[in-house]
C-alpha positions, 0 to 999 in steps of 0.5 A: 098856958096853951101857947101858938107854936105848941104841939098842943096849940096844932093840935086844937087847930088841926082838929078845928080845920079838919071839922071846918073841912068836913062841914064843908064837905058834909054840905047838902046845899053847896053845888046845889040849884034851889029848890023849886017851888020853895023859897031859896034857902041861903044855902042853896043861894050860894050852892047856885052860885059856886057851881056857876064859877068859871071851871078856872075858879073851881080849879083854882079853889081845888088848888087852894083846898090841897094848899090847907090841906097840906099845912096839916102836915105842920101844924103840931110843930110850926107857928106860921102852919098854924096861924094860916090854919086859923085863916080858913077856920075863921073865914068860915066862921065869918061866913056863916056867921055874915051869911043869915044877915045878908038879903038873900038878893046880895047873896054871892061869891061876894060874901065869900069874897069878904070873908076871905079878907082874914087871910091878910093876916096869914099871908103877912106872917108867912112871908116874914117868916119867909127868909129865915125857911129852908125852901128846900124842905117840905115846910119851904115848899108849903110856905111857898106854895102857901104865900102864893095861893094867899096873894093870887086869892086876896088880889082877886078875893079883896075887890071883890068882897069891896064891891058886894060892902058896895052892893049892901049900901045900895 
């Protein structure tokens, strides 16, 4: 039986995370404007929304990418890193699963914020484990960065996701 915390589970979760990161890096429409003259696709609309974000948000998103990639150093032997890595995998599954269901005129960064709500679970797990982690180790530094990254991101994503849900009702 595959058990969370085992190196086998870490290898599988790590492979899934690497696949998600590669897919995101290879998306042709991300960051590009919608095609001119043609009906814009959901990917092009999301790419335009992400490309129009302020510089400080883009810098924050790059920082998050480094924290996410950092969990790969610990994913084979730390359950907390495995649960953390499930966050981006699951949030992108939710994001790409919901994207075709959302009307094109409602697409924007709110959908991405809504998909990040699944990050609450890794945050709770890391906060609970934090007191027992030696903060002078690499894992301690990474877990502190991860807690900060999740807390700040969710502070912005929770209200933005809620506003997105409310916009669907109107």
